mmCIF file as Biopython writes it, N, C-alpha, C and O atoms, coordinates in Angstrom:
data_model
#
loop_
_atom_site.group_PDB
_atom_site.id
_atom_site.type_symbol
_atom_site.label_atom_id
_atom_site.label_alt_id
_atom_site.label_comp_id
_atom_site.label_asym_id
_atom_site.label_entity_id
_atom_site.label_seq_id
_atom_site.pdbx_PDB_ins_code
_atom_site.Cartn_x
_atom_site.Cartn_y
_atom_site.Cartn_z
_atom_site.occupancy
_atom_site.B_iso_or_equiv
_atom_site.auth_seq_id
_atom_site.auth_asym_id
_atom_site.pdbx_PDB_model_num
ATOM 1   N N  . MET A ? 1  ? 87.590  71.515  108.243 1.0 0.0 1  A 1 
ATOM 2   C CA . MET A ? 1  ? 88.794  71.597  109.017 1.0 0.0 1  A 1 
ATOM 3   C C  . MET A ? 1  ? 88.572  72.536  110.185 1.0 0.0 1  A 1 
ATOM 4   O O  . MET A ? 1  ? 88.025  73.627  110.024 1.0 0.0 1  A 1 
ATOM 5   N N  . ARG A ? 2  ? 88.996  72.108  111.351 1.0 0.0 2  A 1 
ATOM 6   C CA . ARG A ? 2  ? 88.871  72.952  112.521 1.0 0.0 2  A 1 
ATOM 7   C C  . ARG A ? 2  ? 90.137  73.770  112.672 1.0 0.0 2  A 1 
ATOM 8   O O  . ARG A ? 2  ? 91.234  73.248  112.473 1.0 0.0 2  A 1 
ATOM 9   N N  . GLY A ? 3  ? 90.010  75.029  113.017 1.0 0.0 3  A 1 
ATOM 10  C CA . GLY A ? 3  ? 91.182  75.887  113.102 1.0 0.0 3  A 1 
ATOM 11  C C  . GLY A ? 3  ? 91.651  76.279  111.722 1.0 0.0 3  A 1 
ATOM 12  O O  . GLY A ? 3  ? 90.949  76.078  110.731 1.0 0.0 3  A 1 
ATOM 13  N N  . ARG A ? 4  ? 92.830  76.835  111.666 1.0 0.0 4  A 1 
ATOM 14  C CA . ARG A ? 4  ? 93.397  77.212  110.374 1.0 0.0 4  A 1 
ATOM 15  C C  . ARG A ? 4  ? 94.162  76.013  109.839 1.0 0.0 4  A 1 
ATOM 16  O O  . ARG A ? 4  ? 94.634  75.175  110.608 1.0 0.0 4  A 1 
ATOM 17  N N  . GLY A ? 5  ? 94.282  75.933  108.536 1.0 0.0 5  A 1 
ATOM 18  C CA . GLY A ? 5  ? 94.986  74.802  107.972 1.0 0.0 5  A 1 
ATOM 19  C C  . GLY A ? 5  ? 95.851  75.206  106.812 1.0 0.0 5  A 1 
ATOM 20  O O  . GLY A ? 5  ? 95.723  76.301  106.263 1.0 0.0 5  A 1 
ATOM 21  N N  . LYS A ? 6  ? 96.736  74.305  106.448 1.0 0.0 6  A 1 
ATOM 22  C CA . LYS A ? 6  ? 97.549  74.505  105.263 1.0 0.0 6  A 1 
ATOM 23  C C  . LYS A ? 6  ? 97.735  73.144  104.618 1.0 0.0 6  A 1 
ATOM 24  O O  . LYS A ? 6  ? 97.508  72.106  105.240 1.0 0.0 6  A 1 
ATOM 25  N N  . TYR A ? 7  ? 98.146  73.167  103.372 1.0 0.0 7  A 1 
ATOM 26  C CA . TYR A ? 7  ? 98.367  71.938  102.620 1.0 0.0 7  A 1 
ATOM 27  C C  . TYR A ? 7  ? 99.836  71.858  102.260 1.0 0.0 7  A 1 
ATOM 28  O O  . TYR A ? 7  ? 100.428 72.834  101.799 1.0 0.0 7  A 1 
ATOM 29  N N  . ILE A ? 8  ? 100.419 70.691  102.473 1.0 0.0 8  A 1 
ATOM 30  C CA . ILE A ? 8  ? 101.841 70.485  102.231 1.0 0.0 8  A 1 
ATOM 31  C C  . ILE A ? 8  ? 102.023 69.352  101.233 1.0 0.0 8  A 1 
ATOM 32  O O  . ILE A ? 8  ? 101.397 68.299  101.353 1.0 0.0 8  A 1 
ATOM 33  N N  . CYS A ? 9  ? 102.889 69.576  100.245 1.0 0.0 9  A 1 
ATOM 34  C CA . CYS A ? 9  ? 103.173 68.553  99.241  1.0 0.0 9  A 1 
ATOM 35  C C  . CYS A ? 9  ? 104.032 67.457  99.861  1.0 0.0 9  A 1 
ATOM 36  O O  . CYS A ? 9  ? 105.044 67.743  100.500 1.0 0.0 9  A 1 
ATOM 37  N N  . ARG A ? 10 ? 103.627 66.205  99.671  1.0 0.0 10 A 1 
ATOM 38  C CA . ARG A ? 10 ? 104.394 65.060  100.188 1.0 0.0 10 A 1 
ATOM 39  C C  . ARG A ? 10 ? 105.705 64.879  99.440  1.0 0.0 10 A 1 
ATOM 40  O O  . ARG A ? 10 ? 106.641 64.279  99.968  1.0 0.0 10 A 1 
ATOM 41  N N  . GLU A ? 11 ? 105.780 65.385  98.229  1.0 0.0 11 A 1 
ATOM 42  C CA . GLU A ? 11 ? 106.975 65.184  97.409  1.0 0.0 11 A 1 
ATOM 43  C C  . GLU A ? 11 ? 108.059 66.221  97.661  1.0 0.0 11 A 1 
ATOM 44  O O  . GLU A ? 11 ? 109.225 65.870  97.839  1.0 0.0 11 A 1 
ATOM 45  N N  . CYS A ? 12 ? 107.675 67.520  97.678  1.0 0.0 12 A 1 
ATOM 46  C CA . CYS A ? 12 ? 108.704 68.564  97.752  1.0 0.0 12 A 1 
ATOM 47  C C  . CYS A ? 12 ? 108.569 69.495  98.954  1.0 0.0 12 A 1 
ATOM 48  O O  . CYS A ? 12 ? 109.464 70.303  99.202  1.0 0.0 12 A 1 
ATOM 49  N N  . GLY A ? 13 ? 107.467 69.401  99.707  1.0 0.0 13 A 1 
ATOM 50  C CA . GLY A ? 13 ? 107.288 70.251  100.879 1.0 0.0 13 A 1 
ATOM 51  C C  . GLY A ? 13 ? 106.653 71.598  100.597 1.0 0.0 13 A 1 
ATOM 52  O O  . GLY A ? 13 ? 106.556 72.423  101.506 1.0 0.0 13 A 1 
ATOM 53  N N  . TYR A ? 14 ? 106.214 71.855  99.361  1.0 0.0 14 A 1 
ATOM 54  C CA . TYR A ? 14 ? 105.545 73.112  99.016  1.0 0.0 14 A 1 
ATOM 55  C C  . TYR A ? 14 ? 104.337 73.296  99.917  1.0 0.0 14 A 1 
ATOM 56  O O  . TYR A ? 14 ? 103.600 72.341  100.162 1.0 0.0 14 A 1 
ATOM 57  N N  . GLU A ? 15 ? 104.117 74.531  100.423 1.0 0.0 15 A 1 
ATOM 58  C CA . GLU A ? 15 ? 102.988 74.821  101.294 1.0 0.0 15 A 1 
ATOM 59  C C  . GLU A ? 15 ? 101.993 75.748  100.604 1.0 0.0 15 A 1 
ATOM 60  O O  . GLU A ? 15 ? 102.376 76.688  99.907  1.0 0.0 15 A 1 
ATOM 61  N N  . SER A ? 16 ? 100.701 75.461  100.813 1.0 0.0 16 A 1 
ATOM 62  C CA . SER A ? 16 ? 99.633  76.256  100.218 1.0 0.0 16 A 1 
ATOM 63  C C  . SER A ? 16 ? 98.518  76.417  101.248 1.0 0.0 16 A 1 
ATOM 64  O O  . SER A ? 16 ? 98.327  75.542  102.092 1.0 0.0 16 A 1 
ATOM 65  N N  . VAL A ? 17 ? 97.778  77.531  101.187 1.0 0.0 17 A 1 
ATOM 66  C CA . VAL A ? 17 ? 96.651  77.729  102.103 1.0 0.0 17 A 1 
ATOM 67  C C  . VAL A ? 17 ? 95.403  77.019  101.610 1.0 0.0 17 A 1 
ATOM 68  O O  . VAL A ? 17 ? 94.447  76.866  102.371 1.0 0.0 17 A 1 
ATOM 69  N N  . GLY A ? 18 ? 95.386  76.586  100.370 1.0 0.0 18 A 1 
ATOM 70  C CA . GLY A ? 18 ? 94.248  75.867  99.804  1.0 0.0 18 A 1 
ATOM 71  C C  . GLY A ? 18 ? 94.722  74.628  99.070  1.0 0.0 18 A 1 
ATOM 72  O O  . GLY A ? 18 ? 95.878  74.543  98.657  1.0 0.0 18 A 1 
ATOM 73  N N  . TRP A ? 19 ? 93.813  73.660  98.908  1.0 0.0 19 A 1 
ATOM 74  C CA . TRP A ? 19 ? 94.182  72.432  98.227  1.0 0.0 19 A 1 
ATOM 75  C C  . TRP A ? 19 ? 94.328  72.703  96.735  1.0 0.0 19 A 1 
ATOM 76  O O  . TRP A ? 19 ? 93.538  73.440  96.145  1.0 0.0 19 A 1 
ATOM 77  N N  . LEU A ? 20 ? 95.325  72.110  96.148  1.0 0.0 20 A 1 
ATOM 78  C CA . LEU A ? 20 ? 95.563  72.211  94.714  1.0 0.0 20 A 1 
ATOM 79  C C  . LEU A ? 20 ? 95.706  70.802  94.167  1.0 0.0 20 A 1 
ATOM 80  O O  . LEU A ? 20 ? 96.280  69.942  94.835  1.0 0.0 20 A 1 
ATOM 81  N N  . GLY A ? 21 ? 95.202  70.546  92.980  1.0 0.0 21 A 1 
ATOM 82  C CA . GLY A ? 21 ? 95.330  69.224  92.371  1.0 0.0 21 A 1 
ATOM 83  C C  . GLY A ? 21 ? 96.762  68.929  91.980  1.0 0.0 21 A 1 
ATOM 84  O O  . GLY A ? 21 ? 97.233  67.800  92.117  1.0 0.0 21 A 1 
ATOM 85  N N  . ARG A ? 22 ? 97.454  69.949  91.491  1.0 0.0 22 A 1 
ATOM 86  C CA . ARG A ? 22 ? 98.839  69.775  91.050  1.0 0.0 22 A 1 
ATOM 87  C C  . ARG A ? 22 ? 99.734  70.732  91.833  1.0 0.0 22 A 1 
ATOM 88  O O  . ARG A ? 22 ? 99.428  71.919  91.949  1.0 0.0 22 A 1 
ATOM 89  N N  . CYS A ? 23 ? 100.814 70.226  92.358  1.0 0.0 23 A 1 
ATOM 90  C CA . CYS A ? 23 ? 101.739 71.038  93.152  1.0 0.0 23 A 1 
ATOM 91  C C  . CYS A ? 23 ? 102.508 71.994  92.245  1.0 0.0 23 A 1 
ATOM 92  O O  . CYS A ? 23 ? 103.146 71.553  91.289  1.0 0.0 23 A 1 
ATOM 93  N N  . PRO A ? 24 ? 102.459 73.307  92.534  1.0 0.0 24 A 1 
ATOM 94  C CA . PRO A ? 24 ? 103.220 74.268  91.736  1.0 0.0 24 A 1 
ATOM 95  C C  . PRO A ? 24 ? 104.730 74.127  91.935  1.0 0.0 24 A 1 
ATOM 96  O O  . PRO A ? 24 ? 105.508 74.556  91.083  1.0 0.0 24 A 1 
ATOM 97  N N  . GLY A ? 25 ? 105.148 73.529  93.052  1.0 0.0 25 A 1 
ATOM 98  C CA . GLY A ? 25 ? 106.570 73.389  93.339  1.0 0.0 25 A 1 
ATOM 99  C C  . GLY A ? 25 ? 107.260 72.320  92.516  1.0 0.0 25 A 1 
ATOM 100 O O  . GLY A ? 25 ? 108.334 72.548  91.959  1.0 0.0 25 A 1 
ATOM 101 N N  . CYS A ? 26 ? 106.632 71.135  92.439  1.0 0.0 26 A 1 
ATOM 102 C CA . CYS A ? 26 ? 107.291 70.023  91.750  1.0 0.0 26 A 1 
ATOM 103 C C  . CYS A ? 26 ? 106.481 69.473  90.580  1.0 0.0 26 A 1 
ATOM 104 O O  . CYS A ? 26 ? 106.994 68.673  89.798  1.0 0.0 26 A 1 
ATOM 105 N N  . GLY A ? 27 ? 105.211 69.894  90.447  1.0 0.0 27 A 1 
ATOM 106 C CA . GLY A ? 27 ? 104.395 69.433  89.334  1.0 0.0 27 A 1 
ATOM 107 C C  . GLY A ? 27 ? 103.708 68.105  89.561  1.0 0.0 27 A 1 
ATOM 108 O O  . GLY A ? 27 ? 103.019 67.618  88.665  1.0 0.0 27 A 1 
ATOM 109 N N  . ALA A ? 28 ? 103.871 67.494  90.742  1.0 0.0 28 A 1 
ATOM 110 C CA . ALA A ? 28 ? 103.237 66.203  91.020  1.0 0.0 28 A 1 
ATOM 111 C C  . ALA A ? 28 ? 101.748 66.389  91.262  1.0 0.0 28 A 1 
ATOM 112 O O  . ALA A ? 28 ? 101.317 67.412  91.795  1.0 0.0 28 A 1 
ATOM 113 N N  . TRP A ? 29 ? 100.964 65.387  90.863  1.0 0.0 29 A 1 
ATOM 114 C CA . TRP A ? 29 ? 99.522  65.445  91.023  1.0 0.0 29 A 1 
ATOM 115 C C  . TRP A ? 29 ? 99.088  64.787  92.326  1.0 0.0 29 A 1 
ATOM 116 O O  . TRP A ? 29 ? 99.646  63.769  92.735  1.0 0.0 29 A 1 
ATOM 117 N N  . ASN A ? 30 ? 98.076  65.382  92.980  1.0 0.0 30 A 1 
ATOM 118 C CA . ASN A ? 30 ? 97.432  64.826  94.184  1.0 0.0 30 A 1 
ATOM 119 C C  . ASN A ? 30 ? 98.411  64.504  95.309  1.0 0.0 30 A 1 
ATOM 120 O O  . ASN A ? 30 ? 98.298  63.456  95.946  1.0 0.0 30 A 1 
ATOM 121 N N  . THR A ? 31 ? 99.348  65.376  95.554  1.0 0.0 31 A 1 
ATOM 122 C CA . THR A ? 31 ? 100.329 65.131  96.608  1.0 0.0 31 A 1 
ATOM 123 C C  . THR A ? 31 ? 100.179 66.081  97.796  1.0 0.0 31 A 1 
ATOM 124 O O  . THR A ? 31 ? 100.894 65.935  98.788  1.0 0.0 31 A 1 
ATOM 125 N N  . LEU A ? 32 ? 99.256  67.057  97.717  1.0 0.0 32 A 1 
ATOM 126 C CA . LEU A ? 32 ? 99.087  67.981  98.829  1.0 0.0 32 A 1 
ATOM 127 C C  . LEU A ? 32 ? 98.179  67.372  99.890  1.0 0.0 32 A 1 
ATOM 128 O O  . LEU A ? 32 ? 97.061  66.949  99.598  1.0 0.0 32 A 1 
ATOM 129 N N  . ILE A ? 33 ? 98.677  67.331  101.133 1.0 0.0 33 A 1 
ATOM 130 C CA . ILE A ? 33 ? 97.903  66.790  102.245 1.0 0.0 33 A 1 
ATOM 131 C C  . ILE A ? 33 ? 97.642  67.902  103.255 1.0 0.0 33 A 1 
ATOM 132 O O  . ILE A ? 33 ? 98.452  68.816  103.407 1.0 0.0 33 A 1 
ATOM 133 N N  . ALA A ? 34 ? 96.505  67.815  103.943 1.0 0.0 34 A 1 
ATOM 134 C CA . ALA A ? 34 ? 96.092  68.848  104.889 1.0 0.0 34 A 1 
ATOM 135 C C  . ALA A ? 34 ? 96.834  68.712  106.207 1.0 0.0 34 A 1 
ATOM 136 O O  . ALA A ? 34 ? 97.031  67.607  106.711 1.0 0.0 34 A 1 
ATOM 137 N N  . GLU A ? 35 ? 97.240  69.840  106.758 1.0 0.0 35 A 1 
ATOM 138 C CA . GLU A ? 35 ? 97.792  69.906  108.105 1.0 0.0 35 A 1 
ATOM 139 C C  . GLU A ? 35 ? 96.974  70.950  108.850 1.0 0.0 35 A 1 
ATOM 140 O O  . GLU A ? 35 ? 96.936  72.112  108.445 1.0 0.0 35 A 1 
ATOM 141 N N  . VAL A ? 36 ? 96.324  70.550  109.927 1.0 0.0 36 A 1 
ATOM 142 C CA . VAL A ? 36 ? 95.470  71.453  110.678 1.0 0.0 36 A 1 
ATOM 143 C C  . VAL A ? 36 ? 96.287  72.118  111.770 1.0 0.0 36 A 1 
ATOM 144 O O  . VAL A ? 36 ? 96.951  71.448  112.560 1.0 0.0 36 A 1 
ATOM 145 N N  . LEU A ? 37 ? 96.232  73.447  111.806 1.0 0.0 37 A 1 
ATOM 146 C CA . LEU A ? 37 ? 96.890  74.212  112.849 1.0 0.0 37 A 1 
ATOM 147 C C  . LEU A ? 37 ? 95.853  74.552  113.911 1.0 0.0 37 A 1 
ATOM 148 O O  . LEU A ? 37 ? 94.680  74.732  113.583 1.0 0.0 37 A 1 
ATOM 149 N N  . PRO A ? 38 ? 96.255  74.645  115.171 1.0 0.0 38 A 1 
ATOM 150 C CA . PRO A ? 38 ? 95.266  74.977  116.201 1.0 0.0 38 A 1 
ATOM 151 C C  . PRO A ? 38 ? 94.714  76.374  115.997 1.0 0.0 38 A 1 
ATOM 152 O O  . PRO A ? 38 ? 95.428  77.276  115.557 1.0 0.0 38 A 1 
ATOM 153 N N  . SER A ? 39 ? 93.442  76.549  116.317 1.0 0.0 39 A 1 
ATOM 154 C CA . SER A ? 39 ? 92.847  77.873  116.219 1.0 0.0 39 A 1 
ATOM 155 C C  . SER A ? 39 ? 93.433  78.750  117.319 1.0 0.0 39 A 1 
ATOM 156 O O  . SER A ? 39 ? 94.121  78.250  118.209 1.0 0.0 39 A 1 
ATOM 157 N N  . GLU A ? 40 ? 93.167  80.049  117.268 1.0 0.0 40 A 1 
ATOM 158 C CA . GLU A ? 40 ? 93.711  80.967  118.269 1.0 0.0 40 A 1 
ATOM 159 C C  . GLU A ? 40 ? 93.249  80.580  119.666 1.0 0.0 40 A 1 
ATOM 160 O O  . GLU A ? 40 ? 94.027  80.653  120.617 1.0 0.0 40 A 1 
ATOM 161 N N  . GLU A ? 41 ? 91.997  80.171  119.800 1.0 0.0 41 A 1 
ATOM 162 C CA . GLU A ? 41 ? 91.476  79.782  121.108 1.0 0.0 41 A 1 
ATOM 163 C C  . GLU A ? 41 ? 92.219  78.550  121.631 1.0 0.0 41 A 1 
ATOM 164 O O  . GLU A ? 41 ? 92.607  78.509  122.799 1.0 0.0 41 A 1 
ATOM 165 N N  . GLU A ? 42 ? 92.418  77.548  120.770 1.0 0.0 42 A 1 
ATOM 166 C CA . GLU A ? 42 ? 93.102  76.337  121.188 1.0 0.0 42 A 1 
ATOM 167 C C  . GLU A ? 42 ? 94.567  76.610  121.486 1.0 0.0 42 A 1 
ATOM 168 O O  . GLU A ? 42 ? 95.150  75.985  122.372 1.0 0.0 42 A 1 
ATOM 169 N N  . GLY A ? 43 ? 95.168  77.547  120.746 1.0 0.0 43 A 1 
ATOM 170 C CA . GLY A ? 43 ? 96.575  77.871  120.940 1.0 0.0 43 A 1 
ATOM 171 C C  . GLY A ? 43 ? 96.842  78.587  122.247 1.0 0.0 43 A 1 
ATOM 172 O O  . GLY A ? 43 ? 97.973  78.579  122.733 1.0 0.0 43 A 1 
ATOM 173 N N  . ARG A ? 44 ? 95.829  79.205  122.826 1.0 0.0 44 A 1 
ATOM 174 C CA . ARG A ? 44 ? 95.995  79.951  124.070 1.0 0.0 44 A 1 
ATOM 175 C C  . ARG A ? 44 ? 95.897  79.079  125.307 1.0 0.0 44 A 1 
ATOM 176 O O  . ARG A ? 44 ? 96.221  79.541  126.400 1.0 0.0 44 A 1 
ATOM 177 N N  . LYS A ? 45 ? 95.467  77.854  125.178 1.0 0.0 45 A 1 
ATOM 178 C CA . LYS A ? 45 ? 95.335  76.978  126.338 1.0 0.0 45 A 1 
ATOM 179 C C  . LYS A ? 45 ? 96.684  76.824  127.017 1.0 0.0 45 A 1 
ATOM 180 O O  . LYS A ? 45 ? 97.701  76.614  126.355 1.0 0.0 45 A 1 
ATOM 181 N N  . GLY A ? 46 ? 96.690  76.926  128.304 1.0 0.0 46 A 1 
ATOM 182 C CA . GLY A ? 46 ? 97.923  76.743  129.062 1.0 0.0 46 A 1 
ATOM 183 C C  . GLY A ? 46 ? 98.772  78.001  129.165 1.0 0.0 46 A 1 
ATOM 184 O O  . GLY A ? 46 ? 99.771  78.010  129.885 1.0 0.0 46 A 1 
ATOM 185 N N  . VAL A ? 47 ? 98.399  79.051  128.468 1.0 0.0 47 A 1 
ATOM 186 C CA . VAL A ? 47 ? 99.157  80.294  128.540 1.0 0.0 47 A 1 
ATOM 187 C C  . VAL A ? 47 ? 98.523  81.148  129.621 1.0 0.0 47 A 1 
ATOM 188 O O  . VAL A ? 47 ? 97.337  81.471  129.555 1.0 0.0 47 A 1 
ATOM 189 N N  . SER A ? 48 ? 99.317  81.511  130.617 1.0 0.0 48 A 1 
ATOM 190 C CA . SER A ? 48 ? 98.758  82.318  131.691 1.0 0.0 48 A 1 
ATOM 191 C C  . SER A ? 48 ? 99.155  83.771  131.510 1.0 0.0 48 A 1 
ATOM 192 O O  . SER A ? 48 ? 100.224 84.077  130.981 1.0 0.0 48 A 1 
ATOM 193 N N  . SER A ? 49 ? 98.289  84.652  131.951 1.0 0.0 49 A 1 
ATOM 194 C CA . SER A ? 49 ? 98.585  86.076  131.897 1.0 0.0 49 A 1 
ATOM 195 C C  . SER A ? 49 ? 98.640  86.593  133.327 1.0 0.0 49 A 1 
ATOM 196 O O  . SER A ? 49 ? 98.095  85.968  134.237 1.0 0.0 49 A 1 
ATOM 197 N N  . PRO A ? 50 ? 99.290  87.720  133.526 1.0 0.0 50 A 1 
ATOM 198 C CA . PRO A ? 50 ? 99.365  88.240  134.890 1.0 0.0 50 A 1 
ATOM 199 C C  . PRO A ? 50 ? 97.982  88.652  135.390 1.0 0.0 50 A 1 
ATOM 200 O O  . PRO A ? 50 ? 97.111  89.007  134.595 1.0 0.0 50 A 1 
ATOM 201 N N  . PRO A ? 51 ? 97.783  88.606  136.691 1.0 0.0 51 A 1 
ATOM 202 C CA . PRO A ? 51 ? 96.473  88.985  137.219 1.0 0.0 51 A 1 
ATOM 203 C C  . PRO A ? 51 ? 96.215  90.479  137.037 1.0 0.0 51 A 1 
ATOM 204 O O  . PRO A ? 51 ? 97.165  91.255  136.938 1.0 0.0 51 A 1 
ATOM 205 N N  . PRO A ? 52 ? 94.969  90.888  136.992 1.0 0.0 52 A 1 
ATOM 206 C CA . PRO A ? 52 ? 94.658  92.309  136.837 1.0 0.0 52 A 1 
ATOM 207 C C  . PRO A ? 52 ? 95.088  93.097  138.074 1.0 0.0 52 A 1 
ATOM 208 O O  . PRO A ? 52 ? 95.097  92.578  139.191 1.0 0.0 52 A 1 
ATOM 209 N N  . VAL A ? 53 ? 95.444  94.358  137.847 1.0 0.0 53 A 1 
ATOM 210 C CA . VAL A ? 53 ? 95.833  95.248  138.949 1.0 0.0 53 A 1 
ATOM 211 C C  . VAL A ? 53 ? 95.011  96.529  138.851 1.0 0.0 53 A 1 
ATOM 212 O O  . VAL A ? 53 ? 94.589  96.911  137.759 1.0 0.0 53 A 1 
ATOM 213 N N  . PRO A ? 54 ? 94.781  97.191  139.971 1.0 0.0 54 A 1 
ATOM 214 C CA . PRO A ? 54 ? 94.042  98.457  139.914 1.0 0.0 54 A 1 
ATOM 215 C C  . PRO A ? 54 ? 94.810  99.496  139.112 1.0 0.0 54 A 1 
ATOM 216 O O  . PRO A ? 54 ? 96.035  99.572  139.208 1.0 0.0 54 A 1 
ATOM 217 N N  . ILE A ? 55 ? 94.113  100.287 138.331 1.0 0.0 55 A 1 
ATOM 218 C CA . ILE A ? 55 ? 94.766  101.258 137.467 1.0 0.0 55 A 1 
ATOM 219 C C  . ILE A ? 55 ? 95.549  102.299 138.264 1.0 0.0 55 A 1 
ATOM 220 O O  . ILE A ? 55 ? 96.543  102.836 137.773 1.0 0.0 55 A 1 
ATOM 221 N N  . GLY A ? 56 ? 95.119  102.583 139.464 1.0 0.0 56 A 1 
ATOM 222 C CA . GLY A ? 56 ? 95.823  103.549 140.303 1.0 0.0 56 A 1 
ATOM 223 C C  . GLY A ? 56 ? 97.190  103.070 140.762 1.0 0.0 56 A 1 
ATOM 224 O O  . GLY A ? 56 ? 98.018  103.881 141.177 1.0 0.0 56 A 1 
ATOM 225 N N  . SER A ? 57 ? 97.441  101.772 140.697 1.0 0.0 57 A 1 
ATOM 226 C CA . SER A ? 57 ? 98.737  101.249 141.139 1.0 0.0 57 A 1 
ATOM 227 C C  . SER A ? 57 ? 99.766  101.172 140.012 1.0 0.0 57 A 1 
ATOM 228 O O  . SER A ? 57 ? 100.903 100.757 140.237 1.0 0.0 57 A 1 
ATOM 229 N N  . ILE A ? 58 ? 99.377  101.566 138.813 1.0 0.0 58 A 1 
ATOM 230 C CA . ILE A ? 58 ? 100.299 101.528 137.672 1.0 0.0 58 A 1 
ATOM 231 C C  . ILE A ? 58 ? 101.135 102.802 137.670 1.0 0.0 58 A 1 
ATOM 232 O O  . ILE A ? 58 ? 100.600 103.909 137.727 1.0 0.0 58 A 1 
ATOM 233 N N  . ILE A ? 59 ? 102.452 102.632 137.606 1.0 0.0 59 A 1 
ATOM 234 C CA . ILE A ? 59 ? 103.372 103.775 137.590 1.0 0.0 59 A 1 
ATOM 235 C C  . ILE A ? 59 ? 103.679 104.118 136.132 1.0 0.0 59 A 1 
ATOM 236 O O  . ILE A ? 59 ? 104.175 103.269 135.391 1.0 0.0 59 A 1 
ATOM 237 N N  . PRO A ? 60 ? 103.390 105.352 135.711 1.0 0.0 60 A 1 
ATOM 238 C CA . PRO A ? 60 ? 103.651 105.728 134.320 1.0 0.0 60 A 1 
ATOM 239 C C  . PRO A ? 60 ? 105.157 105.806 134.043 1.0 0.0 60 A 1 
ATOM 240 O O  . PRO A ? 60 ? 105.943 106.026 134.964 1.0 0.0 60 A 1 
ATOM 241 N N  . PRO A ? 61 ? 105.556 105.628 132.794 1.0 0.0 61 A 1 
ATOM 242 C CA . PRO A ? 61 ? 106.989 105.716 132.456 1.0 0.0 61 A 1 
ATOM 243 C C  . PRO A ? 61 ? 107.523 107.126 132.713 1.0 0.0 61 A 1 
ATOM 244 O O  . PRO A ? 61 ? 106.781 108.106 132.640 1.0 0.0 61 A 1 
ATOM 245 N N  . THR A ? 62 ? 108.808 107.214 133.011 1.0 0.0 62 A 1 
ATOM 246 C CA . THR A ? 62 ? 109.416 108.507 133.349 1.0 0.0 62 A 1 
ATOM 247 C C  . THR A ? 62 ? 110.039 109.175 132.148 1.0 0.0 62 A 1 
ATOM 248 O O  . THR A ? 62 ? 110.529 110.297 132.278 1.0 0.0 62 A 1 
ATOM 249 N N  . GLU A ? 63 ? 110.050 108.549 130.983 1.0 0.0 63 A 1 
ATOM 250 C CA . GLU A ? 63 ? 110.621 109.174 129.802 1.0 0.0 63 A 1 
ATOM 251 C C  . GLU A ? 63 ? 109.815 110.407 129.435 1.0 0.0 63 A 1 
ATOM 252 O O  . GLU A ? 63 ? 108.604 110.466 129.650 1.0 0.0 63 A 1 
ATOM 253 N N  . GLY A ? 64 ? 110.510 111.395 128.875 1.0 0.0 64 A 1 
ATOM 254 C CA . GLY A ? 64 ? 109.820 112.601 128.422 1.0 0.0 64 A 1 
ATOM 255 C C  . GLY A ? 64 ? 109.082 112.364 127.124 1.0 0.0 64 A 1 
ATOM 256 O O  . GLY A ? 64 ? 109.316 111.370 126.436 1.0 0.0 64 A 1 
ATOM 257 N N  . ARG A ? 65 ? 108.208 113.264 126.801 1.0 0.0 65 A 1 
ATOM 258 C CA . ARG A ? 65 ? 107.452 113.157 125.562 1.0 0.0 65 A 1 
ATOM 259 C C  . ARG A ? 65 ? 108.264 113.718 124.412 1.0 0.0 65 A 1 
ATOM 260 O O  . ARG A ? 65 ? 109.128 114.574 124.606 1.0 0.0 65 A 1 
ATOM 261 N N  . LEU A ? 66 ? 107.984 113.236 123.222 1.0 0.0 66 A 1 
ATOM 262 C CA . LEU A ? 66 ? 108.638 113.728 122.027 1.0 0.0 66 A 1 
ATOM 263 C C  . LEU A ? 66 ? 107.749 114.780 121.367 1.0 0.0 66 A 1 
ATOM 264 O O  . LEU A ? 66 ? 106.531 114.624 121.278 1.0 0.0 66 A 1 
ATOM 265 N N  . GLU A ? 67 ? 108.380 115.839 120.914 1.0 0.0 67 A 1 
ATOM 266 C CA . GLU A ? 67 ? 107.615 116.871 120.226 1.0 0.0 67 A 1 
ATOM 267 C C  . GLU A ? 67 ? 107.481 116.499 118.747 1.0 0.0 67 A 1 
ATOM 268 O O  . GLU A ? 67 ? 108.398 115.938 118.147 1.0 0.0 67 A 1 
ATOM 269 N N  . SER A ? 68 ? 106.335 116.819 118.183 1.0 0.0 68 A 1 
ATOM 270 C CA . SER A ? 68 ? 106.143 116.605 116.745 1.0 0.0 68 A 1 
ATOM 271 C C  . SER A ? 68 ? 105.763 117.933 116.105 1.0 0.0 68 A 1 
ATOM 272 O O  . SER A ? 68 ? 105.266 118.843 116.768 1.0 0.0 68 A 1 
ATOM 273 N N  . ALA A ? 69 ? 106.000 118.020 114.848 1.0 0.0 69 A 1 
ATOM 274 C CA . ALA A ? 69 ? 105.739 119.277 114.151 1.0 0.0 69 A 1 
ATOM 275 C C  . ALA A ? 69 ? 104.295 119.492 113.875 1.0 0.0 69 A 1 
ATOM 276 O O  . ALA A ? 69 ? 103.922 120.510 113.293 1.0 0.0 69 A 1 
#
């Protein structure tokens, strides 16, 4: 399986990270089917991030610091 996956029971919808012969949710045999989730790399496609900026142009927050004991 490419990416992360989970197994879902066709009968009751129980979800598992690994294949099981018998569903713990409803007790049916051989009803868990694989569902492949996109990997982190595939999930990031199309997501844009802001362009880099020089560190000198970053304005620090104006909140005061908290004292700790």
